[in-house]
PQR file of N, CA, C, O and H, with PARSE charges and radii, in Angstrom:
ATOM      1  N   ASP A   1       3.899  64.268 -64.949 -0.4000 1.5000
ATOM      2  CA  ASP A   1       3.385  64.808 -65.924 -0.0000 2.0000
ATOM      3  C   ASP A   1       3.049  66.143 -65.832  0.5500 1.7000
ATOM      4  O   ASP A   1       2.168  66.651 -66.525 -0.5500 1.4000
ATOM      5  N   ASP A   2       3.900  66.912 -64.772 -0.4000 1.5000
ATOM      6  CA  ASP A   2       3.774  68.602 -64.900 -0.0000 2.0000
ATOM      7  C   ASP A   2       2.143  69.030 -63.626  0.5500 1.7000
ATOM      8  O   ASP A   2       1.530  70.085 -63.463 -0.5500 1.4000
ATOM      9  H   ASP A   2       4.616  66.499 -64.209  0.4000 1.0000
ATOM     10  N   TRP A   3       2.008  67.962 -63.130 -0.4000 1.5000
ATOM     11  CA  TRP A   3       0.716  68.581 -62.294 -0.0000 2.0000
ATOM     12  C   TRP A   3      -0.488  68.542 -63.455  0.5500 1.7000
ATOM     13  O   TRP A   3      -1.489  69.205 -63.185 -0.5500 1.4000
ATOM     14  H   TRP A   3       2.506  67.105 -63.263  0.4000 1.0000
ATOM     15  N   THR A   4      -0.477  68.020 -64.372 -0.4000 1.5000
ATOM     16  CA  THR A   4      -1.491  68.048 -65.234 -0.0000 2.0000
ATOM     17  C   THR A   4      -2.078  66.966 -65.731  0.5500 1.7000
ATOM     18  O   THR A   4      -1.389  66.251 -66.458 -0.5500 1.4000
ATOM     19  H   THR A   4       0.336  67.481 -64.592  0.4000 1.0000
ATOM     20  N   CYS A   5      -3.502  66.582 -65.457 -0.4000 1.5000
ATOM     21  CA  CYS A   5      -4.457  65.573 -65.969 -0.0000 2.0000
ATOM     22  C   CYS A   5      -4.216  65.311 -67.406  0.5500 1.7000
ATOM     23  O   CYS A   5      -4.653  66.124 -68.221 -0.5500 1.4000
ATOM     24  H   CYS A   5      -4.061  67.163 -64.866  0.4000 1.0000
ATOM     25  N   GLN A   6      -3.402  63.999 -67.909 -0.4000 1.5000
ATOM     26  CA  GLN A   6      -2.979  63.121 -68.523 -0.0000 2.0000
ATOM     27  C   GLN A   6      -4.152  62.751 -69.858  0.5500 1.7000
ATOM     28  O   GLN A   6      -3.851  62.455 -71.014 -0.5500 1.4000
ATOM     29  H   GLN A   6      -3.047  63.339 -67.247  0.4000 1.0000
ATOM     30  N   LEU A   7      -5.388  62.863 -69.336 -0.4000 1.5000
ATOM     31  CA  LEU A   7      -6.524  62.778 -69.898 -0.0000 2.0000
ATOM     32  C   LEU A   7      -7.327  63.813 -70.394  0.5500 1.7000
ATOM     33  O   LEU A   7      -7.859  63.788 -71.503 -0.5500 1.4000
ATOM     34  H   LEU A   7      -5.632  63.103 -68.396  0.4000 1.0000
ATOM     35  N   CYS A   8      -7.418  64.714 -69.588 -0.4000 1.5000
ATOM     36  CA  CYS A   8      -8.348  65.938 -70.468 -0.0000 2.0000
ATOM     37  C   CYS A   8      -7.455  67.355 -70.471  0.5500 1.7000
ATOM     38  O   CYS A   8      -7.788  68.381 -71.065 -0.5500 1.4000
ATOM     39  H   CYS A   8      -6.986  64.734 -68.686  0.4000 1.0000
ATOM     40  N   MET A   9      -6.467  67.209 -69.819 -0.4000 1.5000
ATOM     41  CA  MET A   9      -4.788  68.418 -69.900 -0.0000 2.0000
ATOM     42  C   MET A   9      -5.091  69.249 -69.245  0.5500 1.7000
ATOM     43  O   MET A   9      -4.486  70.313 -69.371 -0.5500 1.4000
ATOM     44  H   MET A   9      -6.196  66.376 -69.337  0.4000 1.0000
ATOM     45  N   LEU A  10      -6.070  69.143 -68.338 -0.4000 1.5000
ATOM     46  CA  LEU A  10      -6.184  70.862 -67.452 -0.0000 2.0000
ATOM     47  C   LEU A  10      -5.695  70.073 -65.607  0.5500 1.7000
ATOM     48  O   LEU A  10      -5.808  68.966 -65.079 -0.5500 1.4000
ATOM     49  H   LEU A  10      -6.561  68.278 -68.235  0.4000 1.0000
ATOM     50  N   PRO A  11      -5.153  71.416 -65.205 -0.5600 1.5000
ATOM     51  CA  PRO A  11      -4.391  71.043 -64.312  0.2800 2.0000
ATOM     52  C   PRO A  11      -4.694  70.777 -63.024  0.5500 1.7000
ATOM     53  O   PRO A  11      -5.351  71.599 -62.385 -0.5500 1.4000
ATOM     54  N   LEU A  12      -4.185  69.376 -62.342 -0.4000 1.5000
ATOM     55  CA  LEU A  12      -4.798  68.771 -61.107 -0.0000 2.0000
ATOM     56  C   LEU A  12      -4.497  69.813 -60.039  0.5500 1.7000
ATOM     57  O   LEU A  12      -3.653  70.704 -59.946 -0.5500 1.4000
ATOM     58  H   LEU A  12      -3.651  68.708 -62.861  0.4000 1.0000
ATOM     59  N   ASP A  13      -5.568  69.345 -59.205 -0.4000 1.5000
ATOM     60  CA  ASP A  13      -5.455  69.978 -58.080 -0.0000 2.0000
ATOM     61  C   ASP A  13      -5.080  69.453 -56.488  0.5500 1.7000
ATOM     62  O   ASP A  13      -5.718  68.992 -55.542 -0.5500 1.4000
ATOM     63  H   ASP A  13      -6.253  68.621 -59.280  0.4000 1.0000
ATOM     64  N   MET A  14      -3.669  69.802 -56.772 -0.4000 1.5000
ATOM     65  CA  MET A  14      -2.843  68.869 -55.692 -0.0000 2.0000
ATOM     66  C   MET A  14      -3.211  69.493 -54.378  0.5500 1.7000
ATOM     67  O   MET A  14      -2.365  69.215 -53.528 -0.5500 1.4000
ATOM     68  H   MET A  14      -3.150  70.176 -57.540  0.4000 1.0000
ATOM     69  N   THR A  15      -4.126  70.195 -53.952 -0.4000 1.5000
ATOM     70  CA  THR A  15      -4.226  69.855 -52.354 -0.0000 2.0000
ATOM     71  C   THR A  15      -6.070  69.135 -52.056  0.5500 1.7000
ATOM     72  O   THR A  15      -6.639  69.126 -50.965 -0.5500 1.4000
ATOM     73  H   THR A  15      -4.813  70.421 -54.643  0.4000 1.0000
ATOM     74  N   ALA A  16      -6.608  68.640 -53.306 -0.4000 1.5000
ATOM     75  CA  ALA A  16      -7.653  67.826 -53.245 -0.0000 2.0000
ATOM     76  C   ALA A  16      -7.157  66.728 -52.836  0.5500 1.7000
ATOM     77  O   ALA A  16      -5.991  66.369 -53.000 -0.5500 1.4000
ATOM     78  H   ALA A  16      -6.145  68.648 -54.192  0.4000 1.0000
ATOM     79  N   GLN A  17      -8.562  65.767 -51.933 -0.4000 1.5000
ATOM     80  CA  GLN A  17      -7.953  64.497 -51.797 -0.0000 2.0000
ATOM     81  C   GLN A  17      -9.180  63.718 -52.156  0.5500 1.7000
ATOM     82  O   GLN A  17     -10.270  64.120 -51.750 -0.5500 1.4000
ATOM     83  H   GLN A  17      -9.509  66.060 -51.801  0.4000 1.0000
ATOM     84  N   ALA A  18      -9.077  62.483 -52.987 -0.4000 1.5000
ATOM     85  CA  ALA A  18     -10.234  61.453 -53.725 -0.0000 2.0000
ATOM     86  C   ALA A  18     -11.216  61.418 -52.672  0.5500 1.7000
ATOM     87  O   ALA A  18     -10.780  61.797 -51.585 -0.5500 1.4000
ATOM     88  H   ALA A  18      -8.191  62.156 -53.316  0.4000 1.0000
ATOM     89  N   PRO A  19     -12.447  61.059 -52.702 -0.5600 1.5000
ATOM     90  CA  PRO A  19     -13.318  61.373 -54.207  0.2800 2.0000
ATOM     91  C   PRO A  19     -13.601  62.694 -54.933  0.5500 1.7000
ATOM     92  O   PRO A  19     -14.465  62.855 -55.795 -0.5500 1.4000
ATOM     93  N   MET A  20     -12.508  63.878 -54.327 -0.4000 1.5000
ATOM     94  CA  MET A  20     -13.128  65.255 -55.073 -0.0000 2.0000
ATOM     95  C   MET A  20     -12.941  65.175 -56.607  0.5500 1.7000
ATOM     96  O   MET A  20     -12.041  64.406 -56.945 -0.5500 1.4000
ATOM     97  H   MET A  20     -11.806  63.747 -53.627  0.4000 1.0000
ATOM     98  N   PRO A  21     -13.401  65.617 -57.308 -0.5600 1.5000
ATOM     99  CA  PRO A  21     -13.551  65.338 -58.817  0.2800 2.0000
ATOM    100  C   PRO A  21     -12.122  65.983 -59.399  0.5500 1.7000
ATOM    101  O   PRO A  21     -11.782  65.529 -60.492 -0.5500 1.4000
ATOM    102  N   LEU A  22     -11.374  66.840 -58.890 -0.4000 1.5000
ATOM    103  CA  LEU A  22     -10.212  67.151 -59.235 -0.0000 2.0000
ATOM    104  C   LEU A  22      -9.195  66.885 -59.031  0.5500 1.7000
ATOM    105  O   LEU A  22      -8.305  67.382 -59.720 -0.5500 1.4000
ATOM    106  H   LEU A  22     -11.650  67.209 -58.003  0.4000 1.0000
ATOM    107  N   SER A  23      -8.872  65.916 -57.916 -0.4000 1.5000
ATOM    108  CA  SER A  23      -7.956  65.552 -56.996 -0.0000 2.0000
ATOM    109  C   SER A  23      -6.864  64.678 -57.783  0.5500 1.7000
ATOM    110  O   SER A  23      -7.297  64.008 -58.720 -0.5500 1.4000
ATOM    111  H   SER A  23      -9.596  65.512 -57.356  0.4000 1.0000
ATOM    112  N   PRO A  24      -5.812  64.632 -57.564 -0.5600 1.5000
ATOM    113  CA  PRO A  24      -4.765  63.743 -58.204  0.2800 2.0000
ATOM    114  C   PRO A  24      -4.615  62.447 -58.333  0.5500 1.7000
ATOM    115  O   PRO A  24      -4.604  61.993 -57.189 -0.5500 1.4000
ATOM    116  N   THR A  25      -4.458  61.365 -59.313 -0.4000 1.5000
ATOM    117  CA  THR A  25      -4.660  60.064 -59.374 -0.0000 2.0000
ATOM    118  C   THR A  25      -3.991  59.765 -60.128  0.5500 1.7000
ATOM    119  O   THR A  25      -3.583  60.577 -60.958 -0.5500 1.4000
ATOM    120  H   THR A  25      -4.467  61.733 -60.243  0.4000 1.0000
ATOM    121  N   ILE A  26      -3.579  58.339 -60.129 -0.4000 1.5000
ATOM    122  CA  ILE A  26      -2.305  57.516 -61.039 -0.0000 2.0000
ATOM    123  C   ILE A  26      -3.291  56.765 -62.200  0.5500 1.7000
ATOM    124  O   ILE A  26      -3.938  55.780 -61.846 -0.5500 1.4000
ATOM    125  H   ILE A  26      -3.910  57.679 -59.455  0.4000 1.0000
ATOM    126  N   ASP A  27      -3.364  57.138 -63.254 -0.4000 1.5000
ATOM    127  CA  ASP A  27      -4.441  56.664 -64.269 -0.0000 2.0000
ATOM    128  C   ASP A  27      -3.228  55.391 -64.852  0.5500 1.7000
ATOM    129  O   ASP A  27      -2.232  55.890 -65.376 -0.5500 1.4000
ATOM    130  H   ASP A  27      -2.838  57.938 -63.541  0.4000 1.0000
ATOM    131  N   HIS A  28      -3.259  53.750 -64.786 -0.4000 1.5000
ATOM    132  CA  HIS A  28      -2.905  53.077 -66.211 -0.0000 2.0000
ATOM    133  C   HIS A  28      -3.012  52.951 -67.180  0.5500 1.7000
ATOM    134  O   HIS A  28      -3.603  51.903 -67.437 -0.5500 1.4000
ATOM    135  H   HIS A  28      -4.068  53.345 -64.360  0.4000 1.0000
ATOM    136  N   THR A  29      -2.660  53.658 -68.225 -0.4000 1.5000
ATOM    137  CA  THR A  29      -2.898  53.788 -69.600 -0.0000 2.0000
ATOM    138  C   THR A  29      -3.602  52.462 -70.222  0.5500 1.7000
ATOM    139  O   THR A  29      -4.550  52.426 -71.007 -0.5500 1.4000
ATOM    140  H   THR A  29      -2.180  54.510 -68.016  0.4000 1.0000
ATOM    141  N   LEU A  30      -2.768  51.219 -69.568 -0.4000 1.5000
ATOM    142  CA  LEU A  30      -3.509  50.188 -70.102 -0.0000 2.0000
ATOM    143  C   LEU A  30      -3.779  49.473 -68.765  0.5500 1.7000
ATOM    144  O   LEU A  30      -2.909  49.131 -67.963 -0.5500 1.4000
ATOM    145  H   LEU A  30      -1.998  51.248 -68.930  0.4000 1.0000
ATOM    146  N   ALA A  31      -5.186  49.286 -68.630 -0.4000 1.5000
ATOM    147  CA  ALA A  31      -5.901  49.308 -66.915 -0.0000 2.0000
ATOM    148  C   ALA A  31      -5.084  47.710 -66.877  0.5500 1.7000
ATOM    149  O   ALA A  31      -4.699  46.963 -67.776 -0.5500 1.4000
ATOM    150  H   ALA A  31      -5.892  49.564 -69.281  0.4000 1.0000
ATOM    151  N   LEU A  32      -5.047  47.627 -65.375 -0.4000 1.5000
ATOM    152  CA  LEU A  32      -4.364  46.044 -64.684 -0.0000 2.0000
ATOM    153  C   LEU A  32      -5.324  45.534 -65.673  0.5500 1.7000
ATOM    154  O   LEU A  32      -4.918  45.147 -66.768 -0.5500 1.4000
ATOM    155  H   LEU A  32      -5.360  48.234 -64.645  0.4000 1.0000
ATOM    156  N   ALA A  33      -6.735  45.505 -65.320 -0.4000 1.5000
ATOM    157  CA  ALA A  33      -7.506  44.537 -65.554 -0.0000 2.0000
ATOM    158  C   ALA A  33      -7.724  43.835 -66.557  0.5500 1.7000
ATOM    159  O   ALA A  33      -8.448  42.839 -66.576 -0.5500 1.4000
ATOM    160  H   ALA A  33      -7.065  45.820 -64.430  0.4000 1.0000
ATOM    161  N   ASN A  34      -6.824  44.514 -67.911 -0.4000 1.5000
ATOM    162  CA  ASN A  34      -6.909  44.341 -68.899 -0.0000 2.0000
ATOM    163  C   ASN A  34      -5.235  43.836 -69.269  0.5500 1.7000
ATOM    164  O   ASN A  34      -4.903  43.535 -70.415 -0.5500 1.4000
ATOM    165  H   ASN A  34      -6.236  45.323 -67.896  0.4000 1.0000
ATOM    166  N   GLY A  35      -4.420  43.812 -68.264 -0.4000 1.5000
ATOM    167  CA  GLY A  35      -3.229  42.866 -68.538 -0.0000 2.0000
ATOM    168  C   GLY A  35      -1.879  44.182 -68.555  0.5500 1.7000
ATOM    169  O   GLY A  35      -0.692  43.872 -68.655 -0.5500 1.4000
ATOM    170  H   GLY A  35      -4.690  44.057 -67.333  0.4000 1.0000
ATOM    171  N   GLY A  36      -2.413  45.776 -68.428 -0.4000 1.5000
ATOM    172  CA  GLY A  36      -1.230  46.671 -67.961 -0.0000 2.0000
ATOM    173  C   GLY A  36      -0.718  46.698 -66.667  0.5500 1.7000
ATOM    174  O   GLY A  36      -1.314  46.490 -65.610 -0.5500 1.4000
ATOM    175  H   GLY A  36      -3.378  46.028 -68.347  0.4000 1.0000
ATOM    176  N   THR A  37       0.515  46.992 -66.874 -0.4000 1.5000
ATOM    177  CA  THR A  37       1.604  46.485 -65.531 -0.0000 2.0000
ATOM    178  C   THR A  37       1.708  47.994 -64.920  0.5500 1.7000
ATOM    179  O   THR A  37       1.623  49.095 -65.464 -0.5500 1.4000
ATOM    180  H   THR A  37       0.999  47.161 -67.732  0.4000 1.0000
ATOM    181  N   HIS A  38       1.874  47.690 -63.889 -0.4000 1.5000
ATOM    182  CA  HIS A  38       2.001  48.825 -62.813 -0.0000 2.0000
ATOM    183  C   HIS A  38       3.725  49.583 -62.501  0.5500 1.7000
ATOM    184  O   HIS A  38       4.327  49.723 -61.436 -0.5500 1.4000
ATOM    185  H   HIS A  38       1.943  46.796 -63.448  0.4000 1.0000
ATOM    186  N   GLU A  39       4.225  50.044 -64.267 -0.4000 1.5000
ATOM    187  CA  GLU A  39       5.593  50.753 -64.093 -0.0000 2.0000
ATOM    188  C   GLU A  39       5.888  51.505 -64.691  0.5500 1.7000
ATOM    189  O   GLU A  39       5.654  51.174 -65.853 -0.5500 1.4000
ATOM    190  H   GLU A  39       3.736  49.931 -65.132  0.4000 1.0000
ATOM    191  N   PRO A  40       6.461  52.766 -64.622 -0.5600 1.5000
ATOM    192  CA  PRO A  40       6.268  53.947 -65.089  0.2800 2.0000
ATOM    193  C   PRO A  40       5.936  54.094 -66.510  0.5500 1.7000
ATOM    194  O   PRO A  40       5.325  55.162 -66.560 -0.5500 1.4000
ATOM    195  N   SER A  41       6.011  53.575 -67.761 -0.4000 1.5000
ATOM    196  CA  SER A  41       5.969  53.717 -68.865 -0.0000 2.0000
ATOM    197  C   SER A  41       4.499  53.235 -69.466  0.5500 1.7000
ATOM    198  O   SER A  41       4.170  53.247 -70.652 -0.5500 1.4000
ATOM    199  H   SER A  41       6.507  52.708 -67.720  0.4000 1.0000
ATOM    200  N   ASN A  42       3.445  52.667 -67.962 -0.4000 1.5000
ATOM    201  CA  ASN A  42       2.011  52.382 -68.280 -0.0000 2.0000
ATOM    202  C   ASN A  42       1.511  53.590 -67.196  0.5500 1.7000
ATOM    203  O   ASN A  42       0.374  53.119 -67.157 -0.5500 1.4000
ATOM    204  H   ASN A  42       3.712  52.657 -66.998  0.4000 1.0000
ATOM    205  N   VAL A  43       1.446  54.402 -66.561 -0.4000 1.5000
ATOM    206  CA  VAL A  43       0.937  55.015 -65.490 -0.0000 2.0000
ATOM    207  C   VAL A  43       1.070  56.638 -65.838  0.5500 1.7000
ATOM    208  O   VAL A  43       2.027  57.224 -66.344 -0.5500 1.4000
ATOM    209  H   VAL A  43       2.369  54.784 -66.592  0.4000 1.0000
ATOM    210  N   GLN A  44       0.070  57.048 -65.494 -0.4000 1.5000
ATOM    211  CA  GLN A  44       0.108  59.146 -65.925 -0.0000 2.0000
ATOM    212  C   GLN A  44      -0.436  59.373 -64.989  0.5500 1.7000
ATOM    213  O   GLN A  44      -0.891  58.515 -64.232 -0.5500 1.4000
ATOM    214  H   GLN A  44      -0.707  56.572 -65.083  0.4000 1.0000
ATOM    215  N   ALA A  45      -0.546  61.181 -64.754 -0.4000 1.5000
ATOM    216  CA  ALA A  45      -1.612  61.389 -63.594 -0.0000 2.0000
ATOM    217  C   ALA A  45      -2.875  61.665 -64.482  0.5500 1.7000
ATOM    218  O   ALA A  45      -3.006  61.758 -65.702 -0.5500 1.4000
ATOM    219  H   ALA A  45      -0.177  61.878 -65.369  0.4000 1.0000
ATOM    220  N   ALA A  46      -3.657  61.751 -63.555 -0.4000 1.5000
ATOM    221  CA  ALA A  46      -5.305  62.141 -63.902 -0.0000 2.0000
ATOM    222  C   ALA A  46      -6.043  62.725 -63.017  0.5500 1.7000
ATOM    223  O   ALA A  46      -5.464  63.168 -62.025 -0.5500 1.4000
ATOM    224  H   ALA A  46      -3.550  61.675 -62.564  0.4000 1.0000
ATOM    225  N   HIS A  47      -6.975  62.828 -63.088 -0.4000 1.5000
ATOM    226  CA  HIS A  47      -8.096  63.729 -62.039 -0.0000 2.0000
ATOM    227  C   HIS A  47      -8.811  62.428 -61.817  0.5500 1.7000
ATOM    228  O   HIS A  47      -9.032  61.571 -62.673 -0.5500 1.4000
ATOM    229  H   HIS A  47      -7.446  62.468 -63.894  0.4000 1.0000
ATOM    230  N   PHE A  48      -9.154  62.399 -60.492 -0.4000 1.5000
ATOM    231  CA  PHE A  48      -9.974  61.271 -59.991 -0.0000 2.0000
ATOM    232  C   PHE A  48     -11.572  60.956 -61.201  0.5500 1.7000
ATOM    233  O   PHE A  48     -12.075  59.880 -61.525 -0.5500 1.4000
ATOM    234  H   PHE A  48      -8.974  63.095 -59.797  0.4000 1.0000
ATOM    235  N   HIS A  49     -11.904  62.136 -61.524 -0.4000 1.5000
ATOM    236  CA  HIS A  49     -13.120  61.884 -61.940 -0.0000 2.0000
ATOM    237  C   HIS A  49     -12.966  61.304 -63.830  0.5500 1.7000
ATOM    238  O   HIS A  49     -13.631  60.571 -64.562 -0.5500 1.4000
ATOM    239  H   HIS A  49     -11.496  63.010 -61.261  0.4000 1.0000
ATOM    240  N   CYS A  50     -11.617  62.193 -63.990 -0.4000 1.5000
ATOM    241  CA  CYS A  50     -11.589  61.777 -65.664 -0.0000 2.0000
ATOM    242  C   CYS A  50     -11.292  59.999 -65.430  0.5500 1.7000
ATOM    243  O   CYS A  50     -12.026  59.141 -65.920 -0.5500 1.4000
ATOM    244  H   CYS A  50     -11.077  62.789 -63.396  0.4000 1.0000
ATOM    245  N   ASN A  51      -9.808  59.636 -64.401 -0.4000 1.5000
ATOM    246  CA  ASN A  51      -9.737  58.205 -64.185 -0.0000 2.0000
ATOM    247  C   ASN A  51     -11.227  57.673 -63.722  0.5500 1.7000
ATOM    248  O   ASN A  51     -11.553  56.834 -64.561 -0.5500 1.4000
ATOM    249  H   ASN A  51      -9.212  60.333 -64.003  0.4000 1.0000
ATOM    250  N   VAL A  52     -11.963  57.773 -63.022 -0.4000 1.5000
ATOM    251  CA  VAL A  52     -13.188  56.993 -62.932 -0.0000 2.0000
ATOM    252  C   VAL A  52     -14.118  57.051 -64.070  0.5500 1.7000
ATOM    253  O   VAL A  52     -14.839  56.061 -64.200 -0.5500 1.4000
ATOM    254  H   VAL A  52     -11.698  58.456 -62.340  0.4000 1.0000
ATOM    255  N   THR A  53     -14.262  58.075 -64.982 -0.4000 1.5000
ATOM    256  CA  THR A  53     -15.176  57.789 -66.022 -0.0000 2.0000
ATOM    257  C   THR A  53     -14.144  56.944 -67.180  0.5500 1.7000
ATOM    258  O   THR A  53     -14.852  56.203 -67.862 -0.5500 1.4000
ATOM    259  H   THR A  53     -13.677  58.879 -64.876  0.4000 1.0000
ATOM    260  N   LYS A  54     -12.769  56.869 -67.549 -0.4000 1.5000
ATOM    261  CA  LYS A  54     -12.064  55.891 -68.146 -0.0000 2.0000
ATOM    262  C   LYS A  54     -12.467  54.808 -67.927  0.5500 1.7000
ATOM    263  O   LYS A  54     -13.235  54.177 -68.654 -0.5500 1.4000
ATOM    264  H   LYS A  54     -12.194  57.471 -66.995  0.4000 1.0000
ATOM    265  N   GLY A  55     -11.907  54.379 -66.688 -0.4000 1.5000
ATOM    266  CA  GLY A  55     -12.213  53.183 -65.852 -0.0000 2.0000
ATOM    267  C   GLY A  55     -11.444  52.099 -66.586  0.5500 1.7000
ATOM    268  O   GLY A  55     -10.270  52.466 -66.641 -0.5500 1.4000
ATOM    269  H   GLY A  55     -11.284  54.892 -66.097  0.4000 1.0000
ATOM    270  N   ASP A  56     -11.624  50.770 -67.247 -0.4000 1.5000
ATOM    271  CA  ASP A  56     -11.081  49.636 -67.404 -0.0000 2.0000
ATOM    272  C   ASP A  56     -10.887  49.900 -69.382  0.5500 1.7000
ATOM    273  O   ASP A  56     -10.178  49.039 -69.904 -0.5500 1.4000
ATOM    274  H   ASP A  56     -12.578  50.472 -67.202  0.4000 1.0000
ATOM    275  N   ARG A  57     -11.390  50.842 -70.226 -0.4000 1.5000
ATOM    276  CA  ARG A  57     -11.198  51.411 -71.186 -0.0000 2.0000
ATOM    277  C   ARG A  57      -9.858  52.232 -71.498  0.5500 1.7000
ATOM    278  O   ARG A  57      -9.161  52.838 -70.684 -0.5500 1.4000
ATOM    279  H   ARG A  57     -11.966  51.542 -69.802  0.4000 1.0000
ATOM    280  N   LEU A  58      -9.668  52.101 -72.899 -0.4000 1.5000
ATOM    281  CA  LEU A  58      -8.529  53.169 -73.304 -0.0000 2.0000
ATOM    282  C   LEU A  58      -9.083  54.378 -73.344  0.5500 1.7000
ATOM    283  O   LEU A  58     -10.295  54.286 -73.542 -0.5500 1.4000
ATOM    284  H   LEU A  58     -10.233  51.608 -73.560  0.4000 1.0000
ATOM    285  N   TRP A  59      -8.631  55.694 -73.219 -0.4000 1.5000
ATOM    286  CA  TRP A  59      -9.100  56.646 -73.155 -0.0000 2.0000
ATOM    287  C   TRP A  59      -9.568  57.428 -74.609  0.5500 1.7000
ATOM    288  O   TRP A  59     -10.122  58.525 -74.551 -0.5500 1.4000
ATOM    289  H   TRP A  59      -7.646  55.769 -73.059  0.4000 1.0000
ATOM    290  N   THR A  60      -9.317  56.816 -75.795 -0.4000 1.5000
ATOM    291  CA  THR A  60      -9.796  56.881 -76.815 -0.0000 2.0000
ATOM    292  C   THR A  60     -10.863  56.325 -77.105  0.5500 1.7000
ATOM    293  O   THR A  60     -11.720  56.900 -77.775 -0.5500 1.4000
ATOM    294  H   THR A  60      -8.867  55.924 -75.842  0.4000 1.0000
ATOM    295  N   ASP A  61     -10.997  55.129 -76.660 -0.4000 1.5000
ATOM    296  CA  ASP A  61     -12.689  54.798 -76.602 -0.0000 2.0000
ATOM    297  C   ASP A  61     -13.870  55.233 -75.852  0.5500 1.7000
ATOM    298  O   ASP A  61     -15.094  55.121 -75.910 -0.5500 1.4000
ATOM    299  H   ASP A  61     -10.301  54.662 -76.115  0.4000 1.0000
ATOM    300  N   VAL A  62     -12.922  55.805 -75.084 -0.4000 1.5000
ATOM    301  CA  VAL A  62     -14.159  56.491 -73.959 -0.0000 2.0000
ATOM    302  C   VAL A  62     -14.714  58.378 -74.562  0.5500 1.7000
ATOM    303  O   VAL A  62     -15.794  58.907 -74.302 -0.5500 1.4000
ATOM    304  H   VAL A  62     -11.927  55.896 -75.037  0.4000 1.0000
ATOM    305  N   ARG A  63     -13.767  58.881 -75.233 -0.4000 1.5000
ATOM    306  CA  ARG A  63     -13.656  59.721 -76.378 -0.0000 2.0000
ATOM    307  C   ARG A  63     -14.436  59.385 -77.285  0.5500 1.7000
ATOM    308  O   ARG A  63     -15.339  60.201 -77.470 -0.5500 1.4000
ATOM    309  H   ARG A  63     -12.889  58.451 -75.444  0.4000 1.0000
ATOM    310  N   MET A  64     -14.445  58.661 -77.812 -0.4000 1.5000
ATOM    311  CA  MET A  64     -15.159  58.344 -79.198 -0.0000 2.0000
ATOM    312  C   MET A  64     -16.808  57.860 -78.488  0.5500 1.7000
ATOM    313  O   MET A  64     -17.704  57.884 -79.331 -0.5500 1.4000
ATOM    314  H   MET A  64     -13.711  57.998 -77.661  0.4000 1.0000
ATOM    315  N   SER A  65     -17.094  57.587 -77.557 -0.4000 1.5000
ATOM    316  CA  SER A  65     -18.212  57.075 -77.120 -0.0000 2.0000
ATOM    317  C   SER A  65     -19.120  58.324 -76.899  0.5500 1.7000
ATOM    318  O   SER A  65     -20.332  58.219 -77.092 -0.5500 1.4000
ATOM    319  H   SER A  65     -16.366  57.567 -76.872  0.4000 1.0000
ATOM    320  N   SER A  66     -18.578  59.474 -76.510 -0.4000 1.5000
ATOM    321  CA  SER A  66     -18.794  60.256 -75.910 -0.0000 2.0000
ATOM    322  C   SER A  66     -19.836  61.378 -76.763  0.5500 1.7000
ATOM    323  O   SER A  66     -20.221  62.407 -76.207 -0.5500 1.4000
ATOM    324  H   SER A  66     -17.594  59.559 -76.354  0.4000 1.0000
TER
END
């Protein structure tokens, strides 16, 4: 993902560790809780903060509710 958060499209801080907001995490596009799988086609890089904000929802649902 070119060290870029795929949710907000800003750079990840590769030196930060969770729970720092800009630290890198793996986001499941379709959450595991909703039947998603842990495979390359369903994961993307995301900031800790963006990933926590998204939770088990689709990112489009999060953006529409803002």
